[in-house]
N, C-alpha and C positions, 0 to 999 in steps of 0.2 A: 717336032722337038721343042720341049719346054725351055724357054729362055727368059730369065728374069733379071731386072736391074736392081741394084741394092736400094733398100729403104734406109733413110737416115734415122736410126733408132733414137728414141728418147732414152737418155742415160743419166743415172745418178752417179756422180763422182765424189768420193770422200777420201780424205787423208793424203799422205805423201809417202813416197818410197816405191819399192818394187811393185809393178802392176799386177793386180789379181782381177781377172774377169769373172764375175759372179752371174750364173745363168739360172733363171727361175724355171719352175715346172708349169704344168697345166692343171687348172687355171692358175695364173700367177702374174707377177710383175716384178720389176726391179725392187720395188718397195718391200715386197714380201720376203726379201732376203736380209732384212735389217738385223736379224739374229746373228748373221755372219758379218755383214759389212760394218756394223757399229763396233764390233770387236776387232776385226782385221784392220780396219782403217786407222787404228791407233799406232800401227807399225808399218802399214803398207798403203798403197793407193788402190782403192777398190773402184771398179767400174761395173755398175749393175744396170744393164739395159732392160727396157721393156722389149721383148721380142716382137717381131712383126705380128700385128693383129691382137696384141696384148697391151694392157695399160694405156699409155698415151701414144704408143706407136701405131696409130690408126692406119689401116690399109683397106682400100675398097677393091673387092674382087677376090677370087680364090687364088690360092698359092699352094706350093708343095713344101714338105719338110726341108728339102734341100735348099730352099730359098733362105731359110734362117742362116745357113752357113755363108751364103753370099753376103748377107747383111752384117754378119759378125766379122768377116774378113775386112769388109769395108770400114767397120768400126775400129778395128786394130789399126788400119791405115790412117784413118781420120785423126786418131790420137797419137799417131807415130809410135805405136807400141811394137818394137822389134821383137821383144820377148815378153811373155807373161805366163802366169800360172792360171789355171781355170778351176773354179769351184762350180759344180753343177748339181742341181737337186732335181731328181726324177727326169722329166724330159730334158732339163738343162744338162744333166749328166750324160745323156745320150748325145746331145749336141757337143758337149765337151770332148767326148771320145772321138766323134766325127771330125772335129776341128783338129785334134791332135794327130789324126791319121792324114788329114789334108795338108796341115802345116807343121810337120814334125820339128822343123828347125826353129819355130817360134814359140812352141809350148814347152815350158820347163818342168811342169808337174801337173797332176790332176788330183782334185779332191772330188770324189764321186759319192753323192749322197742319195740313198734310196733309189738306186738306178740299176740298169743292167743292159748289156749289149745284146741280150736275148730275153726281153722282159716277159715274165709270166706272172699272172695274178691268180688269186683264189677268192675273189670277192663273191659273197653270197648274192642271190637275187635281191633286187631292190623293190620295196613295196611303196604304194602311194603314201602309207603312214610314215615310212622312213623319210620320204621327201618333205612331208608336212612338218614332222618333228625337227628335221634339220633346219628348215626355214625359221621355225619359231625359236629354236635354241640359238641360232646364229644372230637373230634379231635382238633377242633379250640379252645375249652376252655382249652385243655391241653397246647396249645401254648400261649394263652392269656385269662386267666379266666375272666377278667373283661371287655372283649370286648362286649359292649352293643349291637352292631350290630348283633353279633352272637347270643346273648341271644334272641333278638327280632325276628330275621330272621329264625333261626333254633331251638334254645332251646325251645321256647314256642310252637312250632309246633311239637316237637319231643315227644318221650315217656317220656322225662323228665317232661312233664306237668302232668303226673300221679304220678311221684315220688316226686316232689316238687311243692309247691304252690307259694313260694316266690322266684322269679328268681333273687337272689342276687349274686354278685361276690363271696361272701363267699361260698355259696352253690355250685356254679360252680367250685370253686377252689378245694373243697373236691371231687366233682365228677371227675374232671380231674386227680387229683393226687392220689386218692385212689380207686374210684369205677372202673375207666377204667382199671388200671393194675390188680385189683382183678378179674374183669370179664375175662380178657385174660388168667388168670392163673387158672380159674375154670375148672376142668376136666369134661368130658362127664359122667364119672361114678358118680361124685358127683351130677350132674343134674338128672341122672336117679334114684339115691337113693332117692332124694327129691321128685320127681314126683311120684314114686312108692308109697311112704308113703302117699302123699296127695291124690292120686287116691283112696286109701283105706278109704277115709273119716275119717281122723284122728280126734279123739274126746276123750279128757282125762278130761273133766270138772268134772265128778263125782269123779275121783281119786284125784283131787286137795285137798280134805280134808286130805290127808296123809301129806300135807305140813304144818308144824307147825310154821315155821319161818316167820317173818314179810316180806311183799312184797310191792314193789312200782311198779305200772303199769302205763306206759306213752304211750299216743297214739296221732296221728295226726288226726284232725277232717275229713280231706279229704283223708284219706288213702285208695287207691283203691286196694292195695295188701292184706292187712289184715285190715278189716274195724275197725273203732274205736268202733263200736257196739260190735264186737266180742271180742275186748280187754276189754271193760267194763264188758261183760258177764263173762270173765275169772276172773276179779277182784272181782266179786260178789261171786265166788265159793272159793276164797282164804280166809282163816280164819282171818288173820290180815293184811289187805291190804289198801293202799291209792291209789287213782286213779286220774290221770290228763289227760285231753284231751285238746290239744292246737288248737285253731281256726286257719283257713287259713294256715294249714300245711298238709303235706302228709307223705308217708312212710319214707322219709329221713329227718324228722323234726329235728333231732339233728344237721344236717348240715344247716338247715334253721334258727333256733333260738338257737344256741349253748349256749349262755349266760343264757337264760331263763331256759333251761333244766338243765344245771349244777347247777344253783342256787337252783332249786327244789330238786335236788339230795342231795346237801349239807344240805338243810333244813331238809330233811328226815333223814339223818345221825344224825343231831343234836337232832332230836326228838326220834330217836331209837339208842342210843349209844351202846346198847348190840350187834348190828349186826356187829360191827367192834371192838369188845372187845374180846380178846383171853381168858379172865378169864372164 
């Protein structure tokens, strides 16, 4: 029987007000959620941890996906968060749903970004050239994010073409400053834990009925990693859910159209004030 003790996660805390727990994807870190935390922390208090094996939450040895939930519950207790809303991107969204099923009395709402309770992808095969161009494009965009020649020559021919549809300087800036460092800090154990879970054909659709709180599900129409169809399917199993699918965007759509996404989140908060009310 696998038994794990909690890891004290490295966490970035911003702002004041109702707590919002922000969970990153794979590869990722708390820092790679700045597109959300910088905005939300103007009204709320955001907590963006590096999950076990990611960012600065170093961990030696193998672990399982369920260990992330042990760590996150310990984090809620550490900061004495009796109630919180969770925003989760990709893997972070899966953990958000799992946490809402495990601790229904503590989770007031869910914002689920590019994720699914039964994830399906349609990513084409990856060639050595894809990997080479991705490395070059990422490195050059780190030096100069708005270098159009790099975007046209390497970016649009690299794996980034499956992660974004709109090859804008803004998207490349996020990729350079947040995705690349997060990728370099993601441990082999974290990758193994994720692929082990995915190879077991993860499917929690039926269990979503346990989630009582309101949910907002956001997806990119051309998401190759977790298809918008699988995100839509998840939204249909959630009891009180609003769904948005953004055309001409992919898995990293919050970096492609940040203003549109944040505006929709603000609108959802306005329509569901109970999710950020501690009463």
